C-alpha positions as CSV (number, residue, x, y, z in Angstrom):
1,M,-4.2,12.9,3.8
2,L,-6.3,9.7,4.5
3,A,-8.0,11.3,7.6
4,G,-10.2,13.4,5.3
5,I,-11.2,10.7,3.0
6,L,-12.2,8.0,5.4
7,S,-15.9,8.8,5.2
8,S,-19.0,6.5,4.7
9,Q,-22.5,6.7,3.3
10,L,-25.8,6.5,5.1
11,D,-28.2,3.7,3.6
12,L,-31.8,3.6,3.5
13,T,-32.0,1.5,6.8
14,G,-30.0,4.3,8.6
15,E,-26.9,2.0,9.1
16,T,-23.5,3.2,8.1
17,E,-22.7,1.4,4.8
18,Q,-19.2,1.9,2.9
19,M,-19.5,3.3,-0.4
20,A,-18.5,1.0,-3.2
21,P,-15.6,2.7,-4.7
22,V,-15.7,2.3,-8.6
23,P,-12.5,2.1,-10.9
24,R,-12.2,4.6,-13.5
25,A,-11.6,2.0,-16.3
26,L,-12.2,-1.7,-16.5
27,P,-8.7,-3.6,-16.5
28,T,-8.3,-6.4,-19.1
29,S,-6.9,-9.7,-17.8
30,A,-3.6,-8.6,-19.0
31,V,-3.6,-5.7,-16.8
32,R,-4.7,-7.5,-13.8
33,H,-2.1,-10.0,-14.4
34,R,0.6,-7.3,-14.5
35,I,-1.0,-5.6,-11.3
36,N,-0.7,-9.0,-9.6
37,I,3.0,-9.4,-10.8
38,A,3.8,-5.9,-9.3
39,F,2.3,-6.7,-6.0
40,D,4.3,-10.1,-6.0
41,A,7.3,-8.0,-6.8
42,C,6.7,-5.6,-3.9
43,L,6.3,-8.5,-1.4
44,K,9.6,-10.0,-2.7
45,A,11.3,-6.6,-2.4
46,I,10.1,-6.4,1.2
47,E,11.4,-10.0,1.9
48,V,14.7,-9.3,0.6
49,A,14.9,-6.1,2.7
50,S,13.7,-7.9,5.7
51,N,16.4,-10.6,5.4
52,S,19.2,-8.0,4.9
53,P,19.3,-6.1,8.0
54,D,23.1,-5.9,8.3
55,D,23.8,-5.6,4.4
56,I,22.9,-2.0,4.0
57,F,23.4,-2.0,0.3
58,E,21.2,-5.2,-0.3
59,R,18.6,-3.5,1.8
60,A,18.9,-0.3,-0.1
61,N,18.6,-2.0,-3.4
62,A,15.5,-3.9,-2.2
63,L,13.9,-0.8,-0.7
64,S,14.6,0.9,-4.2
65,D,13.0,-2.0,-5.8
66,L,9.9,-1.6,-3.7
67,C,9.8,1.9,-4.6
68,D,10.0,1.1,-8.2
69,C,7.1,-1.6,-7.9
70,L,4.9,1.0,-6.0
71,E,5.5,3.3,-8.8
72,E,4.5,0.6,-11.3
73,L,1.4,0.2,-9.3
74,W,0.5,3.9,-9.3
75,E,0.6,3.6,-13.1
76,Y,-2.3,1.3,-12.9
77,R,-4.5,3.6,-10.5
78,S,-6.8,4.4,-13.4
79,F,-7.8,0.7,-13.6
80,R,-8.5,0.5,-9.8
81,E,-10.7,2.2,-7.3
82,D,-9.8,5.5,-5.6
83,P,-8.9,3.8,-2.0
84,F,-6.3,1.9,-4.1
85,R,-4.7,5.1,-5.4
86,D,-4.6,6.5,-2.0
87,L,-3.1,3.6,-0.5
88,I,-0.4,3.4,-3.0
89,N,0.2,7.1,-2.6
90,T,0.4,6.7,1.2
91,L,3.0,3.9,0.8
92,Q,5.2,6.0,-1.5
93,C,5.1,8.8,0.9
94,L,6.1,6.6,3.6
95,L,9.2,5.5,1.9
96,L,10.0,8.9,0.5
97,D,13.6,10.0,1.7
98,A,13.7,7.2,4.2
99,A,17.1,6.0,4.9
100,P,17.3,2.2,4.5
101,E,18.8,1.7,8.0
102,S,16.1,3.8,9.7
103,I,13.3,1.3,8.5
104,S,12.7,-1.1,11.2
105,S,11.9,-4.8,10.6
106,Q,8.7,-4.2,12.4
107,Q,7.8,-1.4,10.1
108,L,8.7,-3.6,7.0
109,E,6.5,-6.3,8.4
110,G,3.5,-3.8,8.7
111,I,4.0,-2.7,5.1
112,K,4.3,-6.3,3.9
113,R,1.1,-7.2,5.7
114,V,-0.6,-4.2,4.0
115,I,0.6,-4.8,0.5
116,G,-0.2,-8.6,1.0
117,S,-3.8,-7.8,2.0
118,C,-4.3,-5.2,-0.7
119,A,-3.3,-7.8,-3.4
120,R,-5.9,-10.0,-2.2
121,S,-8.6,-7.2,-1.8
122,D,-10.4,-6.2,-5.0
123,P,-12.0,-3.8,-4.8
124,L,-10.6,-1.8,-2.0
125,T,-12.8,0.1,0.2
126,Y,-12.1,3.1,2.6
127,R,-12.9,0.6,5.3
128,D,-10.0,-1.4,4.1
129,I,-7.7,1.6,4.1
130,S,-8.8,2.5,7.8
131,G,-7.7,-1.1,8.7
132,F,-4.4,-0.7,6.8
133,V,-3.7,2.6,8.4
134,T,-4.1,0.8,11.9
135,I,-1.8,-1.9,10.8
136,L,0.8,0.5,9.7
137,R,0.6,2.6,13.0
138,R,0.7,-0.4,15.1
139,A,4.1,-1.4,13.1
140,G,5.4,2.2,14.0
141,C,4.9,3.7,10.7
142,H,3.7,7.3,10.7
143,V,1.3,7.3,8.0
144,F,0.8,10.9,7.7
145,R,4.5,11.6,7.3
146,E,7.4,9.8,5.9
147,L,9.5,7.3,7.9
148,S,12.1,8.8,9.9
């Protein structure tokens, strides 16, 4: 999915320059605040899952909360740029049908790093996404298919 969208644009000097993505609608401060709250909730859910490697029920609940938070972020996609939409979709696909016990601490740490970086990056570019894909792959996540 992301392989085909990691493209760049040639500027007048002949150097490769990342095309600046444009959000579809401008978010109000209230919407930006809710997006930040959703990012914080994602990070908290990952923290709980990471701290519960032996408690399968708590880990499963935390990962379910993470999926809910990603779904909430997905609802705000019209207020953010296309790379944001693509990243949230990729993270949702990673967690799709993944058994809680099959997700390693290393994978959770990679997802946490990506979400934390995404929360601080506004706007996101496809160059950012490329870096996030590298982080996820180094953490053992197969970004082009769900976790197994």
